[in-house]
C-alpha positions in Angstrom: -85.5 339.8 21.6 -87.3 337.5 19.1 -84.3 337.8 17.0 -81.7 337.1 19.7 -83.2 333.7 20.7 -81.2 331.0 18.7 -83.2 328.4 16.9 -83.5 324.9 17.8 -81.3 322.5 15.7 -83.0 320.3 13.4 -82.4 317.1 15.3 -83.8 317.8 18.8 -87.3 317.0 17.5 -86.3 313.5 17.7 -84.9 313.9 21.3 -88.0 315.5 22.9 -90.6 313.0 21.5 -89.6 310.0 23.4 -89.3 312.2 26.7 -93.2 313.3 26.0 -94.1 309.5 25.5 -92.4 308.5 28.9 -94.4 310.8 30.9 -97.6 310.0 29.1 -97.2 306.5 29.9 -96.5 307.5 33.3 -99.4 309.3 33.7 -101.6 306.6 32.3 -100.0 304.2 34.6 -101.1 306.6 37.6 -104.5 307.2 36.3 -104.8 303.4 35.8 -103.9 302.5 39.4 -106.5 305.3 40.5 -109.1 303.6 38.5 -108.3 300.4 39.8 -108.3 301.8 43.5 -111.9 303.5 42.8 -113.1 300.5 41.4 -112.3 298.5 44.4 -113.9 301.1 46.5 -117.1 300.9 44.5 -117.2 297.2 44.1 -115.9 296.1 47.6 -118.5 294.6 50.3 -115.9 294.2 53.1 -113.3 296.7 54.9 -111.5 299.1 52.8 -108.6 299.5 55.0 -106.1 297.9 52.5 -107.4 300.0 49.8 -107.2 303.2 51.7 -103.6 302.5 53.1 -102.6 302.0 49.3 -104.1 305.3 48.5 -102.5 307.2 51.6 -99.1 305.4 50.9 -99.1 306.7 47.3 -97.1 309.7 46.2 -100.1 311.0 44.1 -102.7 311.7 46.7 -103.8 315.1 45.0 -104.1 313.4 41.9 -106.1 310.5 43.3 -108.6 313.1 44.9 -109.0 314.9 41.3 -109.6 311.6 39.7 -112.0 310.7 42.5 -113.9 313.8 42.0 -114.2 313.3 38.3 -115.4 310.0 39.0 -117.9 311.3 41.3 -119.2 314.1 38.6 -119.5 311.5 36.2 -121.6 309.5 38.4 -123.8 312.2 39.3 -124.2 313.2 35.5 -125.3 309.6 34.8 -127.9 309.8 37.8 -129.3 312.8 36.5 -129.6 311.4 33.1 -131.2 308.6 34.5 -133.7 310.2 36.4 -134.4 312.5 33.6 -135.2 309.3 31.6 -137.3 307.5 34.2 -139.1 310.9 35.6 -142.6 310.1 33.9 -142.7 306.4 35.2 -141.9 307.7 38.5 -144.6 310.0 38.5 -147.0 307.1 37.3 -145.9 305.1 40.2 -146.6 307.7 42.8 -150.1 308.0 41.6 -150.7 304.1 41.8 -149.3 304.2 45.2 -152.0 306.7 46.2 -154.6 304.4 44.9 -153.1 301.6 46.7 -153.0 303.5 50.1 -156.6 303.6 50.3 -157.2 299.7 49.7 -154.4 299.1 52.1 -156.2 301.3 54.7 -159.4 299.3 54.0 -157.5 296.1 54.2 -155.9 297.1 57.6 -159.2 297.6 59.1 -160.3 294.2 57.9 -157.3 292.5 59.2 -157.9 294.3 62.5 -161.4 293.0 62.9 -160.5 289.5 61.8 -157.6 289.5 64.3 -159.9 290.7 67.1 -162.5 288.3 66.4 -159.5 285.6 66.3 -158.4 286.7 69.6 -161.6 286.5 71.1 -162.1 283.0 69.7 -158.6 281.7 70.8 -158.7 282.5 74.4 -160.2 279.2 75.7 -157.6 277.4 73.1 -154.7 279.2 74.6 -155.9 278.4 78.2 -156.3 274.8 77.2 -152.9 274.8 75.4 -151.3 276.5 78.6 -152.8 273.5 80.5 -151.6 271.0 78.0 -148.1 272.3 78.1 -148.0 272.2 81.8 -149.1 268.6 81.6 -146.6 267.8 79.2 -143.9 269.5 81.2 -145.1 267.4 84.3 -145.1 264.4 82.2 -141.6 265.1 81.0 -140.3 265.8 84.7 -142.1 262.5 85.7 -140.4 260.6 82.9 -137.0 262.3 83.8 -137.6 261.2 87.6 -138.4 257.5 86.5 -135.4 257.4 84.2 -133.2 258.8 86.9 -134.7 256.6 89.6 -133.9 253.6 87.1 -130.5 254.7 87.1 -130.1 255.3 90.6 -131.9 252.4 92.1 -129.2 249.7 91.1 -126.7 252.1 92.5 -128.5 252.2 95.6 -129.2 248.5 95.6 -125.6 248.0 95.2 -124.6 250.2 98.1 -127.1 248.5 100.4 -125.8 245.1 99.3 -122.3 246.5 100.1 -123.3 247.4 103.9 -125.1 244.1 104.3 -121.6 242.3 103.2 -119.6 244.7 105.2 -121.8 244.0 108.3 -121.7 240.2 108.0 -117.7 240.5 107.1 -118.0 239.0 103.8 -115.1 241.1 102.5 -114.1 239.5 99.6 -117.7 239.8 97.8 -117.9 243.4 99.5 -114.6 244.3 97.6 -116.2 243.0 94.2 -119.3 245.1 95.0 -116.9 248.1 95.4 -115.3 247.4 92.0 -118.8 247.1 90.2 -120.1 250.2 92.1 -117.0 252.2 91.3 -116.5 251.3 87.7 -120.2 250.5 86.5 -123.0 252.0 88.4 -121.6 255.4 89.8 -120.4 256.6 86.4 -124.0 256.4 85.2 -125.3 258.9 88.1 -122.3 261.4 88.2 -124.8 264.1 87.8 -126.6 263.3 91.0 -124.9 264.6 94.5 -124.9 261.4 96.4 -122.6 259.8 93.6 -119.9 262.1 94.7 -120.5 261.1 98.3 -120.6 257.4 97.4 -117.1 258.0 95.3 -115.6 259.8 98.3 -116.7 256.9 100.7 -115.2 254.0 98.3 -111.5 254.3 99.5 -112.9 254.7 103.1 -114.9 251.3 102.6 -111.6 249.8 101.1 -109.4 250.7 104.0 -112.1 249.1 106.4 -112.2 246.1 104.4 -108.2 246.0 104.7 -108.4 246.9 108.4 -111.2 244.1 108.9 -109.4 241.4 107.2 -106.1 242.5 109.0 -108.0 241.7 112.1 -109.0 238.6 111.0 -105.4 237.8 110.0 -104.4 238.9 113.7 -107.0 236.5 115.1 -105.7 233.7 112.9 -102.2 234.4 113.7 -103.3 234.2 117.7 -105.3 231.0 117.1 -102.5 229.4 114.9 -100.2 230.0 117.8 -102.4 228.6 120.3 -103.0 225.5 118.0 -99.4 225.1 116.8 -99.0 222.2 119.6 -102.0 220.2 118.5 -100.9 220.4 114.7 -97.3 219.4 115.7 -98.5 216.7 117.8 -100.8 215.4 115.2 -98.0 215.7 112.6 -95.4 213.7 114.8 -98.2 210.9 115.5 -98.5 210.6 111.7 -94.8 210.2 111.4 -94.4 207.9 114.2 -96.8 205.6 112.5 -95.1 205.8 109.3 -91.6 205.0 110.7 -92.9 202.4 113.0 -92.3 204.3 116.3 -94.1 204.2 119.6 -96.7 206.8 119.4 -96.5 207.5 123.2 -93.2 209.2 122.5 -95.2 212.0 121.2 -98.2 212.2 123.6 -98.0 214.6 126.5 -99.8 214.3 129.7 -103.0 216.3 129.6 -105.9 216.9 131.8 -109.9 217.2 131.3 -110.8 220.5 130.5 -114.1 222.2 129.9 -113.7 223.5 126.7 -116.0 226.1 125.0 -116.6 225.9 121.3 -116.2 228.9 119.0 -119.4 230.5 117.7 -120.2 229.3 114.4 -119.5 231.8 111.4 -122.5 233.5 109.7 -124.5 232.3 106.9 -122.5 233.5 103.8 -125.9 234.0 102.0 -128.2 235.1 104.4 -126.0 236.6 107.1 -127.7 234.9 110.0 -125.8 233.4 113.0 -126.8 230.1 114.5 -127.0 229.7 118.4 -123.7 228.9 120.0 -123.3 225.2 121.1 -123.0 224.6 124.6 -119.6 223.8 126.5 -118.2 220.3 126.3 -116.0 218.5 128.6 -113.4 216.6 126.8 -110.2 214.9 127.6 -107.5 216.4 125.4 -106.1 212.9 124.8 -109.3 212.0 123.2 -109.3 215.0 121.2 -105.9 214.3 120.0 -106.8 210.6 118.9 -110.0 212.1 117.2 -107.8 214.5 115.2 -105.2 212.2 114.6 -106.6 211.3 111.0 -106.8 215.1 110.2 -104.1 217.1 108.5 -103.1 220.9 109.3 -105.7 222.2 106.9 -108.5 220.3 108.7 -107.5 221.4 112.2 -107.1 225.0 111.2 -109.2 227.3 108.9 -106.7 228.9 106.5 -109.3 231.2 104.9 -108.5 234.5 106.7 -104.9 234.2 105.3 -106.2 233.5 101.8 -108.9 236.3 102.1 -106.6 238.9 103.4 -104.0 238.0 100.7 -106.4 238.1 97.8 -108.0 241.5 99.3 -104.5 243.0 99.7 -103.5 241.9 96.3 -106.6 243.3 94.7 -106.2 246.4 96.4 -102.4 246.6 95.3 -101.1 246.4 98.6 -99.6 242.8 98.7 -96.3 243.8 99.5 -97.2 245.3 102.5 -99.2 242.2 103.5 -96.4 239.8 102.8 -93.8 241.9 104.9 -96.4 242.1 107.6 -97.2 238.3 107.6 -93.6 237.4 107.4 -92.5 239.6 110.3 -95.3 238.2 112.6 -94.6 234.9 111.8 -90.9 235.5 112.3 -92.0 236.7 115.9 -94.2 233.7 116.7 -91.0 231.4 115.4 -88.9 233.1 118.1 -91.6 232.5 120.5 -91.8 228.9 119.7 -88.3 228.3 119.8 -88.0 229.8 123.3 -88.1 226.7 125.7 -90.7 226.9 128.4 -89.4 227.9 131.9 -90.6 224.5 133.3 -88.3 222.6 130.9 -85.9 221.6 133.8 -83.8 218.5 133.7 -81.8 218.6 137.0 -83.1 215.5 138.2 -81.0 214.0 141.2 -83.0 211.1 142.7 -86.1 208.9 142.2 -88.4 210.1 144.8 -92.0 210.7 144.2 -91.8 214.3 144.0 -88.5 214.1 141.7 -90.3 211.8 139.4 -93.2 214.3 139.0 -90.6 216.8 138.0 -89.2 214.2 135.4 -92.7 213.9 133.8 -93.2 217.6 133.8 -89.9 218.0 132.0 -90.4 215.6 129.4 -94.0 216.9 128.9 -92.3 220.5 128.5 -90.1 219.0 125.9 -92.9 217.4 123.9 -94.9 220.6 123.9 -91.7 222.4 122.8 -91.3 220.1 119.9 -95.1 220.2 119.1 -95.0 224.0 118.9 -92.0 223.9 116.4 -93.3 221.2 114.3 -96.6 222.9 114.3 -95.3 226.1 113.2 -93.4 224.6 110.2 -96.1 222.4 109.2 -98.4 225.4 108.9 -95.6 227.3 107.0 -95.3 224.5 104.6 -98.9 224.4 104.0 -98.9 228.2 103.4 -95.9 227.9 101.0 -97.8 225.0 98.8 -101.2 226.8 99.1 -100.5 230.5 98.2 -98.6 231.9 95.4 -95.6 234.0 96.8 -96.8 234.7 100.4 -93.7 232.6 101.6 -91.1 231.3 99.1 -88.6 228.6 99.8 -85.7 231.2 100.7 -87.6 232.6 103.1 -88.7 229.1 104.7 -84.9 227.9 104.5 -83.8 231.2 106.3 -86.4 230.7 108.9 -85.5 227.1 109.3 -81.7 227.8 109.7 -82.6 230.3 112.7 -84.9 227.7 114.2 -82.1 225.1 113.9 -79.6 227.1 115.6 -81.9 228.2 118.5 -83.1 224.8 118.8 -79.5 223.3 119.2 -78.6 226.2 121.7 -81.8 225.3 123.9 -81.3 221.7 124.0 -77.6 222.1 124.7 -78.3 224.2 127.7 -81.3 222.3 128.9 -79.8 218.7 128.4 -76.3 219.4 130.1 -78.2 219.6 133.5 -80.0 216.4 132.9 -78.9 213.6 135.3 -81.3 210.9 134.3 -80.6 208.6 131.4 -84.2 207.7 130.7 -84.9 211.4 130.3 -82.1 211.7 127.8 -83.3 208.7 125.8 -87.0 210.0 125.8 -85.7 213.5 124.5 -83.5 211.8 121.8 -86.4 209.7 120.8 -88.5 213.0 120.5 -85.5 214.6 118.4 -85.6 211.6 116.0 -89.4 211.6 115.7 -89.1 215.6 114.9 -86.5 215.1 112.4 -88.6 212.3 110.4 -91.7 214.4 110.8 -90.0 217.7 109.3 -88.1 215.6 106.7 -91.4 214.6 105.4 -92.2 218.0 104.9 -88.8 218.9 103.1 -86.9 220.2 105.5 -83.1 219.7 106.0 -82.5 218.0 109.4 -78.7 217.3 109.2 -77.6 219.5 111.6 -80.2 218.4 114.2 -79.1 214.7 114.1 -75.4 216.1 114.4 -77.1 217.3 117.9 -77.7 213.8 118.7 -74.1 212.8 118.4 -73.1 215.6 120.6 -76.0 214.7 123.2 -74.6 211.1 123.0 -71.3 212.4 124.9 -73.8 214.0 127.3 -75.7 210.7 127.7 -72.4 208.7 128.1 -71.4 211.2 130.8 -74.4 210.8 132.7 -74.3 207.0 132.6 -70.8 207.1 133.8 -71.9 209.3 136.7 -74.7 206.8 137.5 -72.3 204.0 137.3 -70.0 205.6 139.8 -72.7 205.2 142.3 -73.4 201.7 141.2 -69.9 200.6 141.5 -69.4 202.4 144.9 -72.6 200.6 146.1 -71.1 197.2 144.9 -67.9 197.9 146.6 -69.5 199.0 150.1 -71.8 195.8 150.1 -69.1 193.3 149.1 -67.9 191.3 152.1 -64.4 190.6 150.3 -64.7 187.0 151.0 -64.8 184.3 148.5 -68.2 183.4 147.2 -69.5 180.2 148.8 -71.8 177.8 147.0 -73.8 175.1 148.7 -75.6 173.6 145.6 -75.3 173.0 142.2 -77.8 175.7 141.3 -75.9 178.4 143.3 -72.9 177.4 141.4 -74.6 177.6 137.8 -76.2 180.9 138.9 -72.7 182.0 139.5 -71.0 180.6 136.4 -74.1 181.8 134.3 -73.5 185.5 135.7 -69.6 185.5 135.0 -67.6 183.6 132.4 -64.9 181.7 134.3 -61.8 180.6 132.7 -59.8 178.7 135.5 -58.3 175.2 135.3 -59.1 174.3 138.9 -62.7 175.7 138.4 -63.2 173.9 135.4 -61.8 170.6 137.2 -64.4 171.4 139.8 -67.2 171.8 137.3 -66.2 168.7 135.6 -66.4 166.9 139.0 -69.9 168.5 139.5 -71.2 167.3 136.2 -70.2 163.9 136.9 -71.7 163.8 140.6 -74.9 165.5 140.8 -75.7 164.2 144.1 -74.2 167.5 145.9 -71.5 165.5 147.9 -68.8 168.1 146.6 -70.4 171.0 148.2 -70.0 173.5 149.7 -67.4 174.8 147.5 -66.1 178.3 146.9 -64.9 180.6 144.2 -61.7 182.3 144.5 -63.2 185.8 143.7 -65.7 187.7 145.8 -69.2 188.8 145.0 -68.1 192.3 143.4 -66.5 190.3 140.4 -69.8 189.2 139.0 -71.4 192.4 140.1 -69.0 194.4 138.2 -69.0 192.4 135.2 -72.7 192.4 134.9 -72.9 196.2 135.5 -70.4 196.8 132.9 -72.7 194.6 130.3 -75.6 196.7 131.7 -73.6 199.9 130.8 -72.9 198.5 127.2 -76.7 197.9 126.8 -77.5 201.3 128.0 -75.0 202.8 125.4 -76.7 200.5 122.7 -80.1 201.9 123.5 -79.0 205.6 122.4 -77.7 204.2 119.3 -81.1 202.9 118.3 -82.7 204.6 115.3 -79.5 206.9 114.6 -79.0 205.2 111.4 -75.4 204.3 112.1 -73.6 201.3 110.8 -72.5 198.6 112.8 -68.9 199.4 112.7 -69.8 203.0 113.9 -71.9 201.6 116.8 -69.4 199.2 117.8 -66.7 201.8 117.8 -68.7 204.1 119.9 -69.9 201.6 122.6 -66.2 200.4 122.7 -65.0 203.8 123.3 -67.6 204.5 125.8 -66.7 201.2 127.5 -63.1 202.2 127.6 -63.8 205.3 129.5 -66.1 203.6 131.8 -63.3 201.0 132.6 -60.4 203.4 132.5 -61.7 206.5 134.2 -65.1 205.6 136.2 -64.2 201.9 137.3 -60.5 202.6 137.7 -61.2 205.7 139.8 -63.6 203.8 142.0 -61.1 201.1 142.4 -58.4 203.4 143.3 -60.7 205.1 145.8 -61.5 201.6 147.3 -58.0 200.4 147.5 -57.1 203.7 149.1 -59.5 203.1 152.1 -57.5 202.9 155.2 -60.4 200.8 156.8 -59.5 197.8 154.6 -57.8 194.8 156.3 -54.9 193.0 154.6 -57.2 190.0 153.7 -59.4 192.3 152.1 -56.6 193.8 150.1 -55.6 190.5 149.0 -59.0 189.5 148.0 -59.3 192.7 145.7 -56.0 191.7 144.2 -57.3 188.1 143.3 -60.5 189.6 142.2 -58.6 191.8 139.6 -57.1 188.7 138.0 -60.6 187.5 137.1 -61.7 190.8 135.9 -58.8 191.3 133.8 -59.6 187.9 131.9 -63.3 189.0 131.6 -62.3 191.8 129.1 -62.2 189.3 126.3 -65.7 188.2 127.0 -67.0 191.8 127.0 -65.4 192.4 123.5 -67.1 189.3 122.5 -70.3 190.5 124.0 -70.1 194.0 122.3 -69.4 192.3 118.9 -72.3 190.1 119.4 -75.0 192.8 120.2 -73.7 195.4 117.5 -73.0 192.9 114.7 -69.5 194.1 113.9 -66.8 191.5 113.2 -64.8 190.9 116.3 -61.5 190.4 114.3 -61.6 193.8 112.4 -58.5 195.5 111.9 -59.8 199.0 112.7 -61.9 197.9 115.9 -60.8 199.6 119.2 -59.8 197.0 121.9 -61.0 197.4 125.3 -58.4 199.0 127.6 -59.8 197.1 130.8 -56.8 194.5 130.8 -54.2 197.2 131.5 -56.6 199.1 134.0 -57.2 195.8 135.8 -53.5 195.2 135.7 -52.7 198.8 137.3 -55.4 198.2 139.8 -54.1 194.8 140.8 -50.6 196.3 141.2 -52.0 199.2 143.3 -53.8 196.6 145.4 -50.7 194.8 146.1 -48.7 198.1 146.8 -51.3 198.8 149.4 -50.8 195.3 150.7 -47.3 196.0 151.3 -48.0 199.3 152.7 -50.5 197.9 155.0 -48.2 195.4 156.1 -45.5 198.0 156.5 -47.7 200.0 158.6 -48.5 197.3 160.9 -44.8 196.7 161.3 -44.6 200.2 162.2 -47.0 199.8 165.0 -45.1 197.2 166.3 -41.8 199.1 165.9 -43.2 202.0 167.8 -43.3 199.7 170.9 -39.6 199.3 171.0 -37.8 200.9 173.8 -34.0 200.4 173.9 -31.7 201.2 176.7 -28.8 202.4 174.6 -26.6 202.6 177.8 -27.5 199.0 179.0 -24.1 197.4 180.4 -24.9 193.9 179.2 -27.7 192.1 177.1 -30.8 190.6 178.8 -30.0 187.3 177.2 -33.5 187.3 175.3 -35.0 189.1 172.4 -37.2 192.1 173.0 -40.9 191.8 173.6 -42.0 193.7 170.7 -39.8 191.7 168.3 -41.3 188.5 169.7 -45.0 189.8 169.1 -43.9 191.2 165.6 -42.4 187.7 164.6 -45.7 186.2 165.9 -47.7 188.5 163.7 -45.7 187.8 160.7 -45.9 184.0 161.1 -49.7 184.2 161.6 -50.0 186.4 158.6 -48.3 184.6 156.2 -49.7 181.3 157.6 -53.0 182.7 156.4 -51.5 182.7 152.8 -50.4 179.1 153.1 -53.7 178.0 154.5 -55.8 179.1 151.4 -57.3 176.5 149.2 -55.0 175.3 146.1 -57.0 177.7 143.4 -55.4 180.6 145.6 -51.9 179.6 145.6 -51.2 180.3 142.1 -52.7 183.7 142.3 -51.2 184.8 145.7 -47.7 183.0 145.8 -45.9 186.0 144.0 -47.7 188.5 146.3 -47.0 186.6 149.3 -43.2 186.5 148.6 -43.0 190.1 147.5 -45.1 191.0 150.9 -42.8 188.7 153.0 -39.6 190.3 151.2 -41.1 193.9 151.8 -41.8 193.1 155.3 -38.1 191.9 155.9 -36.6 195.0 154.2 -39.0 197.3 156.1 -38.0 195.6 159.6 -34.3 195.9 158.7 -34.6 199.6 157.4 -36.6 200.4 160.7 -33.7 198.5 163.0 -31.0 200.6 161.1 -32.7 203.7 161.8 -33.0 202.7 165.3 -29.2 202.5 165.4 -28.6 205.6 163.4 -31.1 207.8 165.2 -29.5 211.4 165.6 -31.4 211.5 169.1 -29.1 208.8 170.2 -25.8 210.4 171.4 -24.5 207.4 173.2 -24.7 203.7 173.3 -22.8 200.6 175.0 -21.7 197.2 173.7 -24.3 195.9 176.2 -27.2 197.6 173.9 -25.7 196.5 170.7 -25.6 192.8 172.0 -29.1 193.1 173.0 -29.9 194.6 169.6 -28.1 191.7 168.1 -30.6 189.3 170.0 -33.5 190.9 168.3 -31.8 190.9 164.9 -31.3 187.1 165.5 -34.8 186.7 166.2 -35.8 188.4 162.7 -33.2 186.3 160.9 -34.5 183.1 162.3 -38.1 184.0 161.0 -36.7 184.9 157.7 -35.0 181.4 157.6 -38.1 179.5 158.7 -39.6 179.7 155.1 -42.8 181.5 156.1 -44.0 181.2 152.4 -43.6 178.0 150.8 -40.9 178.0 148.4 -39.4 181.1 149.8 -36.3 179.3 151.2 -33.8 180.6 148.8 -31.9 182.9 151.3 -33.3 185.8 149.5 -35.3 186.8 152.8 -32.2 186.8 154.8 -30.4 189.2 152.4 -32.7 191.8 153.7 -31.0 191.7 157.0 -27.5 191.2 155.5 -26.7 194.9 155.9 -27.5 195.5 159.3 -25.8 192.0 160.1 -22.6 193.0 158.8 -22.8 196.2 160.7 -23.3 194.4 164.2 -20.8 191.7 163.4 -18.1 194.5 162.7 -18.8 196.1 166.1 -19.4 192.8 168.2 -16.4 191.3 166.8 -14.3 194.6 166.8 -13.0 193.4 163.3 -11.9 196.7 162.3 -8.5 195.9 160.8 -10.2 193.5 158.4 -12.9 196.2 157.6 -10.2 198.8 157.0 -7.9 196.4 154.9 -10.7 194.9 152.4 -12.6 198.4 152.2 -13.5 198.7 148.7 -13.2 195.2 147.4 -16.2 193.1 146.3 -15.4 190.0 148.1 -15.0 192.0 151.6 -16.7 190.4 154.5 -18.3 193.8 155.4 -19.0 195.0 151.8 -22.6 196.4 152.9 -21.3 198.7 155.7 -20.7 202.1 154.6 -17.9 204.1 156.4 -20.5 207.1 157.5 -22.8 204.6 159.1 -19.7 202.8 161.0 -18.2 206.2 162.0 -21.7 207.4 163.2 -22.1 204.4 165.4 -18.4 204.3 166.6 -18.7 208.1 167.7 -22.0 207.0 169.8 -19.6 204.2 171.5 -17.0 206.7 171.9 -19.2 209.2 173.7 -20.4 206.7 176.0 -16.7 205.5 176.7 -16.1 209.3 177.4 -18.9 209.3 179.9 -17.6 206.2 181.6 -14.0 207.7 182.0 -15.1 210.9 183.6 -17.2 208.7 186.0 -14.2 206.1 187.0 -11.5 208.7 186.5 -8.2 206.9 185.4 -8.3 204.1 183.0 -6.2 201.0 183.2 -3.8 200.1 180.5 -6.2 197.8 178.7 -8.8 200.5 178.4 -6.3 203.0 177.1 -5.1 200.8 174.5 -8.7 200.3 173.4 -9.2 204.1 173.4 -6.0 204.7 171.2 -7.4 202.0 169.0 -10.8 203.8 169.0 -9.0 206.9 168.2 -7.0 205.3 165.2 -10.2 203.7 163.7 -12.0 207.0 164.2 -9.4 208.8 162.4 -9.2 206.4 159.5 -13.0 206.1 159.1 -13.1 209.9 158.9 -10.5 209.8 156.3 -12.4 207.3 154.5 -15.7 209.6 154.6 -13.9 212.5 153.6 -12.0 210.6 150.7 -15.3 209.3 149.4 -17.1 212.7 149.8 -14.0 214.5 147.9 -14.4 211.6 145.1 -17.9 212.0 145.0 -17.6 215.7 144.4 -14.8 215.3 142.0 
């Protein structure tokens, strides 16, 4: 077996040596690691978790245990060797300890004796010590209590002070006290239970202060609402003095009242309240005079507003306060702008009862303006004395609302006014209102525009008043010329009314030469209503000028305004009154003639009215843009209207005579004289027109044209009436005898026309009025049908005014009468048969002319 085993090659030795070295190194590394871990276990004072984890996580745990056991055996051997080395010394030490034990027991006995003796001797000391500790503890507690009281007393004192301030309603100091209490004093005593109670009560106290200050503000707002009128009146009195206006414009009628004064406020330091003063009976007018030198801040205590504003600002709720204040003041503004119920201006007469209504209405207007002015004076003061409570934008918005409501209220209440003096007083109030608020920085342009609107209302009221004045003048006038019996009466008339008449100027010259009154009595051509109307127009102009005062208008604007108003008065008011006067059926012919004469002088007076307007307004009378008075045209129209009514009145009188006519159209022959109604009519016309000729010379040049026209109108009306008699459709038959009688009546009228009833009227024009009826009668009476038919259509025909229709109608009536006659008398003689034949031929030819002219007209 030994021989069979091959031998190792000689070079393997070199291969196995490095292998043995690697294993030895690995073993040495493991041993070194185990030694390190064991060293850590031996030397470590802390936890061994990390070391043990490293041991158990290693792969050589068994080798570590072997290594650890070797280490333990090494230590045991060293301990054994050390014990063997020190054994003798240990024995010696034991022997010494036995000796010391005896000494220690003896010492212990001695110590126990000393301790017992000490315990017995310290008992009184311990008792005193315990008493001292107890006293020290009490003393410490007292010191702590004193210290706590020293900290708490200021807090309690501040809280007491707070309660007193709240009781005395001194809220602003109370608010400061709350601030100090919360931030300075309470933090020092946070450990005490009452500190939290006080801290919880502080928000409630702040709310109480806010509510109390708000209550004061509400009282202030109510108070300011009551006293706004007085503030406004005082402000308007100051404005009246500054603008040189009558202070009586502002003052309203007041009564004596029993006035109770408000109790005085509490003393801010002591909190005590004085006894209230007794009631005082005082006249409010005296009170206003006493306070006239005071301002708004003197009349009203604004401290509640400032105090409440500051309190809410400090409490961080200023915005809420501003909103509430503005909202309440806005409501009060609406109340102030609401007109009182007794501000009624429908005053119709001047009885005592109505006068009382007028005064009450004016006082209502004054109080209305006082309230508005007082409201805005207060707001202006608030604006200037507070920072941001109200701003200019808010004031402007409030003012715009006030102006719109004020304008609407004034329009509504003044439109019912029937009294000009009331309107003037209201106008002056508005002007003073504007002066007052302009002084406080408010824009019053729209309010002044309202005055221009009220001017039209004022002029309308004036116009309605002057309607009654003019009608009264017309009703009281006697429509006869003015007679003067002395130079004084003459001068009085000339002074009242400017007269521009040559005859009157000559009369005035004679009066100035002869002062002994030999030329009297004299008479003016016009009646009393001429100077009365002239003076009333001037009074109207002066009344219009009153309204223009203090409106800051230029002379030209005032002049233009007055001229327009005067034109309306003349053309509408006076023209309408004159038209109604002229149309009165009760006016006689002479009265209408007098009215026509009056219109001539009133027409000339318009130039003097224009000069008067220019003199009182200061405007230039020759200005290009100046409006002219339209009275001249109106008076001309009134004169024409009066003349037309003269003619109508005369014609109506003629119709009365014509209604008395009673013709027998079957009369066989004429009576030989004119009818009675014609004779009476001619007599009436002669007496009427004789009254024209008997007027003084100063009338003749005024009435000549009127008289001639009236005479011509009368003649034409008579001619037409006579012609209507002949052409009446109810008349079916007539005879030549009735035509002859009718001819006698016409001759009577022609004789009147030819007798020159009006001087200078003998030109044949009056006879021309009867030319048509004359040619018609001549045609039938002369039976000149051949000439009529031969010359028909020629301008130089003898019967050029006779129409075929008229001739045919009249001829048929004659023919009808002849037919009746033939039936009565039976057979006709040859002459009658020839006449009938001729009549039939003429009728046939006339019908041909009528039909031919009709066809020509239709073509």
